[in-house]
C-alpha positions in Angstrom: -24.5 17.4 7.4 -25.3 16.7 10.8 -29.0 15.6 10.5 -28.1 12.2 9.2 -25.3 11.7 11.7 -27.9 12.6 14.5 -29.9 10.0 13.3 -27.3 6.9 13.0 -26.2 7.9 16.1 -29.7 7.5 17.4 -29.8 4.0 15.6 -26.7 2.9 17.0 -27.7 3.9 20.4 -30.7 1.3 20.5 -27.8 -1.2 20.8 -27.5 0.2 24.4 -30.6 0.4 24.9 -32.2 -2.7 24.2 -29.4 -4.7 25.9 -30.1 -2.6 29.1 -34.0 -3.2 28.6 -33.2 -6.8 27.7 -30.9 -7.4 30.6 -32.8 -5.4 33.3 -34.8 -8.2 32.6 -32.7 -10.7 33.9 -31.0 -9.8 36.8 -29.3 -6.7 38.2 -26.1 -8.7 38.1 -26.2 -9.1 34.0 -27.2 -5.3 33.9 -24.0 -4.6 36.0 -22.2 -6.7 34.6 -23.4 -5.0 31.0 -22.2 -1.9 32.0 -18.9 -2.6 32.9 -18.3 -5.3 30.8 -20.1 -2.6 27.8 -17.6 0.5 28.9 -14.9 -2.0 28.6 -15.7 -2.4 24.7 -15.9 1.4 24.2 -12.6 2.2 25.7 -11.0 -0.3 22.7 -13.6 0.7 20.4 -12.7 4.2 21.1 -9.0 3.7 19.9 -10.4 2.9 16.5 -12.8 5.3 16.7 -9.9 7.9 17.3 -7.9 6.8 14.4 -10.4 6.9 12.1 -11.4 10.9 13.2 -7.7 11.4 12.3 -8.5 9.9 8.6 -11.8 12.0 8.5 -9.9 15.2 9.3 -7.2 14.7 6.6 -9.7 13.3 4.1 -12.1 16.9 4.6 -8.7 18.6 4.7 -7.4 16.8 1.1 -10.8 17.6 -0.3 -10.5 22.0 0.7 -7.6 21.8 -0.7 -8.7 20.0 -3.8 -6.7 17.2 -3.4 -9.7 13.9 -3.8 -7.1 11.6 -5.8 -5.5 11.3 -2.3 -8.5 10.1 -0.5 -8.2 6.8 -1.8 -5.2 6.1 0.3 -5.9 7.6 3.2 -8.8 5.5 3.7 -7.2 2.0 2.6 -4.6 2.3 5.0 -6.8 3.4 7.6 -8.5 0.0 7.4 -5.2 -2.1 7.1 -3.8 -0.1 10.3 -7.2 -1.1 12.2 -7.4 -4.5 11.4 -3.7 -4.9 12.7 -4.4 -3.1 15.9 -8.1 -4.9 16.2 -6.1 -7.8 15.9 -3.8 -7.1 18.7 -6.4 -5.9 20.8 -8.1 -9.1 20.6 -5.3 -11.4 21.6 -4.4 -9.1 24.6 -7.9 -9.0 25.7 -8.3 -13.1 25.5 -5.2 -13.4 27.5 -5.7 -11.1 29.9 -8.9 -9.4 30.7 -10.1 -12.6 33.4 -7.0 -12.4 35.4 -6.9 -8.8 35.7 -10.5 -8.0 36.2 -10.2 -10.9 38.6 -8.5 -8.7 41.0 -10.6 -5.5 40.3 -14.2 -6.2 40.8 -15.6 -7.6 44.1 -18.9 -9.6 43.0 -18.1 -13.3 41.8 -21.0 -12.9 39.9 -20.7 -9.8 37.8 -17.1 -10.9 37.3 -18.0 -14.2 35.5 -21.2 -12.7 33.5 -18.8 -9.3 32.8 -16.2 -12.3 31.4 -18.6 -14.1 29.4 -19.8 -10.6 28.0 -16.2 -9.0 27.1 -15.1 -12.9 25.4 -17.8 -13.0 22.8 -18.2 -9.4 22.2 -14.7 -8.6 21.7 -15.0 -10.7 17.7 -16.7 -7.4 16.9 -13.9 -5.5 17.2 -12.8 -6.3 13.4 -16.0 -5.4 12.1 -16.5 -2.3 14.1 -12.8 -0.5 13.6 -13.8 -1.6 9.5 -16.8 0.5 10.2 -15.5 3.7 11.6 -12.8 3.6 8.6 -15.8 3.7 6.4 -18.0 5.8 8.7 -14.6 8.7 8.2 -14.6 8.3 4.7 -18.3 9.4 4.2 -17.9 12.2 6.8 -15.0 13.3 5.2 -16.7 13.7 1.9 -19.8 15.1 3.3 -22.3 12.5 2.2 -23.2 11.3 5.4 -27.0 10.1 4.7 -25.4 6.9 3.7 -24.2 6.6 8.1 -27.9 7.1 8.4 -29.0 4.0 6.3 -26.3 1.6 7.5 -27.1 2.4 11.6 -30.9 1.3 10.7 -29.6 -1.8 9.3 -27.2 -2.0 12.4 -29.9 -1.3 14.8 -32.7 -3.9 13.5 -30.7 -6.8 13.4 -29.4 -6.4 17.1 -32.6 -5.8 18.1 -33.6 -8.8 16.6 -31.0 -11.3 17.5 -30.5 -9.7 20.8 -34.3 -10.7 21.8 -34.3 -14.3 20.4 -30.9 -15.0 22.0 -30.9 -13.3 25.2 -34.5 -14.7 25.8 -34.4 -18.1 23.7 -36.7 -17.6 20.9 -37.9 -19.4 18.0 -36.1 -22.4 19.4 -32.4 -20.8 20.7 -30.7 -21.5 23.1 -31.5 -18.7 26.5 -27.8 -17.6 26.6 -28.7 -13.8 28.4 -25.7 -11.4 28.4 -24.0 -14.0 26.0 -26.4 -13.7 23.4 -26.4 -9.9 24.0 -22.8 -9.8 23.0 -23.2 -11.9 20.2 -26.1 -10.1 18.4 -24.3 -7.0 18.4 -21.0 -9.0 16.6 -23.6 -10.5 14.0 -25.1 -6.8 13.4 -22.1 -5.4 13.2 -20.8 -7.6 10.4 -23.7 -6.9 8.5 -23.2 -3.9 9.0 -20.0 -4.2 7.4 -21.7 -5.3 4.3 -24.0 -2.8 3.7 -20.5 -0.1 3.5 -19.0 -2.7 1.0 -22.2 -2.5 -0.8 -23.1 0.7 -1.1 -19.6 2.0 -1.8 -19.1 -0.1 -4.9 -22.3 0.9 -5.9 -22.8 4.2 -5.8 -19.2 5.8 -4.8 -17.2 7.5 -7.8 -14.3 5.1 -7.3 -12.0 7.2 -10.2 -12.8 10.5 -8.3 -11.2 9.4 -4.8 -8.4 6.8 -6.6 -10.4 4.5 -4.1 -9.4 0.3 -4.4 -7.6 1.9 -7.7 -4.0 0.2 -8.1 -2.0 2.5 -6.8 2.2 3.0 -4.8 0.7 3.5 -1.0 3.6 5.9 0.8 3.9 4.9 4.6 4.1 8.5 5.2 0.4 8.9 4.7 -0.1 6.3 8.1 2.3 9.2 9.5 0.2 11.4 8.8 -3.5 10.3 10.0 -1.5 8.8 12.9 0.2 12.8 13.5 -3.4 14.1 13.7 -5.2 11.1 15.2 -2.6 9.6 18.0 -3.4 12.6 20.4 -7.1 12.0 19.6 -6.5 8.2 20.6 -5.4 9.2 23.7 -7.8 12.3 24.9 -10.8 10.0 23.8 -8.6 6.7 26.1 -8.6 9.0 28.8 -12.1 10.0 29.0 -13.5 6.4 28.3 -10.7 5.6 30.9 -12.5 7.8 33.7 -15.8 6.6 32.9 -14.8 2.9 33.1 -13.1 3.9 36.6 -16.5 5.8 37.6 -17.9 2.3 36.9 -15.5 0.2 38.9 -16.2 2.5 42.2 -19.5 2.3 41.9 -19.1 -1.4 41.6 -17.5 -1.3 45.1 -20.5 0.0 46.5 -22.4 -2.9 45.2 -25.1 -4.6 42.1 -28.1 -2.3 43.4 -26.0 1.3 43.0 -24.5 -0.7 39.7 -27.9 -1.4 38.1 -28.9 2.8 39.0 -25.5 4.1 37.1 -26.3 1.6 34.3 -29.6 2.6 33.7 -28.8 6.7 34.1 -25.9 6.1 31.6 -27.9 4.2 28.7 -30.2 7.8 29.0 -27.0 10.1 29.4 -25.8 8.4 26.1 -28.9 8.4 24.4 -29.4 12.5 25.0 -25.9 13.6 24.2 -26.2 12.2 20.3 -27.2 15.1 18.9 -24.0 16.9 20.6 -21.7 14.5 19.7 -23.4 14.5 15.6 -23.1 18.2 15.9 -19.0 18.0 17.1 -18.5 15.3 14.4 -19.7 17.8 12.1 -17.7 20.8 13.7 -14.5 18.5 13.1 -14.7 17.8 9.4 -16.2 21.5 8.7 -13.3 23.1 10.7 -10.8 21.4 9.0 -12.3 21.6 5.5 -12.4 25.4 5.8 -9.0 25.5 6.9 -8.4 23.6 3.8 -10.0 26.4 2.0 -7.9 29.2 3.4 -10.8 30.3 5.3 -9.2 30.6 8.7 -11.5 33.7 9.8 -14.4 31.8 9.3 -13.8 28.9 12.0 -15.1 30.2 15.0 -18.1 32.4 13.3 -18.9 28.3 11.8 -18.3 27.0 15.3 -20.7 29.6 17.4 -23.2 29.2 14.9 -23.2 25.0 14.9 -23.2 25.3 19.5 -26.6 27.3 19.0 -28.4 24.6 16.8 -26.6 22.0 18.8 -28.1 23.7 22.1 -31.5 24.2 20.9 -31.5 20.7 19.6 -30.7 19.3 22.9 -33.3 21.7 24.5 -36.0 19.9 22.6 -35.1 16.9 23.1 -34.5 16.9 26.6 -37.7 18.3 27.2 -39.6 14.9 27.5 -36.7 14.1 30.4 -37.3 17.1 32.3 -41.1 16.8 32.2 -41.9 12.7 32.6 -38.3 11.2 33.9 -40.4 8.4 36.0 -41.8 7.6 32.8 -38.4 7.3 30.7 -37.1 5.3 33.7 -39.6 2.9 33.5 -38.9 1.9 30.0 -36.1 0.3 31.9 -37.2 -1.4 35.0 -40.9 -1.6 36.6 -38.9 -1.7 40.3 -40.5 1.3 41.3 -37.7 1.8 44.0 -34.9 1.5 41.3 -37.0 4.0 39.6 -37.5 6.2 42.3 -33.5 6.4 43.5 -32.8 6.7 39.8 -34.1 9.9 39.5 -31.6 12.6 41.7 -28.9 11.0 39.6 -31.1 11.6 36.3 -31.9 15.1 37.2 -28.0 16.0 37.4 -27.4 14.2 33.8 -29.7 16.7 32.3 -28.0 19.9 34.0 -24.6 18.1 32.7 -26.3 17.4 29.1 -26.9 21.4 28.9 -23.1 22.1 29.5 -21.9 19.4 26.8 -24.2 21.1 24.3 -22.6 24.2 24.5 -18.9 22.5 25.3 -18.2 20.1 22.7 -18.2 22.0 19.6 -15.5 24.5 20.9 -13.7 20.9 22.4 -13.9 19.8 18.2 -13.2 22.8 17.0 -9.5 22.3 18.4 -9.6 18.9 17.2 -10.7 20.1 13.8 -7.7 22.2 13.2 -5.3 19.5 13.7 -3.7 20.7 17.2 -4.7 17.2 18.4 -1.8 17.5 21.4 -3.6 20.7 22.6 -7.2 18.7 22.7 -5.1 15.5 24.2 -3.6 18.0 27.1 -7.4 19.8 27.5 -8.5 16.4 28.1 -5.9 15.6 30.8 -7.0 18.9 32.6 -10.2 17.9 32.7 -10.0 13.9 33.2 -7.7 14.9 36.6 -10.7 17.1 37.8 -12.9 14.7 37.4 -11.3 11.2 38.6 -10.5 13.7 42.2 -13.9 14.7 42.7 -15.4 10.7 42.0 -12.4 9.4 44.2 -13.4 12.1 46.7 -17.4 11.7 46.7 -17.3 8.4 46.0 -14.7 6.6 48.1 -14.0 9.0 50.8 -17.2 11.1 51.9 -19.8 8.1 50.7 -22.1 10.6 49.2 -25.3 9.7 47.4 -24.9 8.3 43.8 -26.1 11.6 42.6 -23.3 13.6 44.0 -20.9 11.3 42.0 -22.6 12.6 38.8 -21.4 16.2 39.7 -18.4 14.9 38.2 -19.7 15.4 34.8 -20.5 18.9 35.2 -17.6 20.0 36.4 -15.8 17.8 34.0 -17.7 20.0 30.8 -17.5 23.4 32.4 -13.6 22.5 32.8 -13.3 21.4 29.1 -15.4 24.5 27.5 -13.2 27.2 29.1 -10.4 25.9 28.0 -11.3 25.3 24.4 -13.0 29.0 24.2 -9.6 30.6 25.4 -7.2 28.4 22.6 -9.4 29.2 20.0 -9.4 32.5 20.8 -5.9 32.8 21.1 -5.8 31.5 17.5 -2.1 30.3 17.6 -3.8 26.9 16.0 -3.8 28.9 12.4 0.1 28.1 11.7 -1.0 24.1 12.1 0.0 22.3 8.9 -1.2 18.7 8.4 
């Protein structure tokens, strides 16, 4: 179940890597603006992702309960709800983003380019949210191989259009950071087309009562929100804290922000197996609870965690052995590479702890008791933000020290998730 998700996330992460590599060759302000604008967009994306995780958990639970005919209603109502949310966010961003961030960012150049990036990028929110719903459906019914194919298409289209539009190739205008945003929107549109075509081609629509005439029950939305509402909040908190991290670093100048963006790009790339395994964890935990196999939950999580740890260890080996070579993929500036090394070493340590943490945390989500998951997130974020503020703003310590907040965050999340699962109160949760 997990390896297609890993492949899909690798392919999707090529978008982040491509934009970072290309924009690093345009200028430091473009690179910094893409870091802030990209992180802000992810903050919007995470709302749809959080809702779709709730959708996935309920779809998987219904399959475990042999109620597959209810899957279609869950999926379709999820799409409708997400499109309404996307429209509201689209309007809010176009009205408020520029004036609000004009008071937050210190560099006029970074501000101007961030506004350009976000104003174009937010058009893709509609396609992104529909894609989230499809991912929830295919993960929930354990047909993850289609995610991998879709992501390869997404990445390939983005690479081609990013190269053409950022640098103005083949007669197209040189658009810089705007080209990066437009390229991703085009790729997301093609991605949704693929999902639609493949769904009508290979899925048994009658089995899941998918796109069939039916009466929708509004309580289905309430059920999804009951599970996903707290997931959305915990993801927004997590990304908001990371966004705050970038805003704080921006106060120290474009150079420090450029270093942070390069390290962030590699950090996200190496996180992929962990995110993939954690996605499988929440789905499988929900499914076996639906089957009534409650005693199998913790042994399942432990097995997945072992697989995750060794997969991450293998992937991290090149980072340990050839860090400078990896950083040189983003820039030829030797000073920038040298100054990024210490932060990158800290990130490697954080990734090891991350591989042990996320499956236990996703296990909490898979039980359906997402309120507890949010509370765990709140505690982790509080410690994270206090550390970042103390290190960067109060004591102005080196950038690598600020990245230690990631290590602290994952340690706290692991401890709280582990003890909650061992306590066993989640066994009484019904969704």
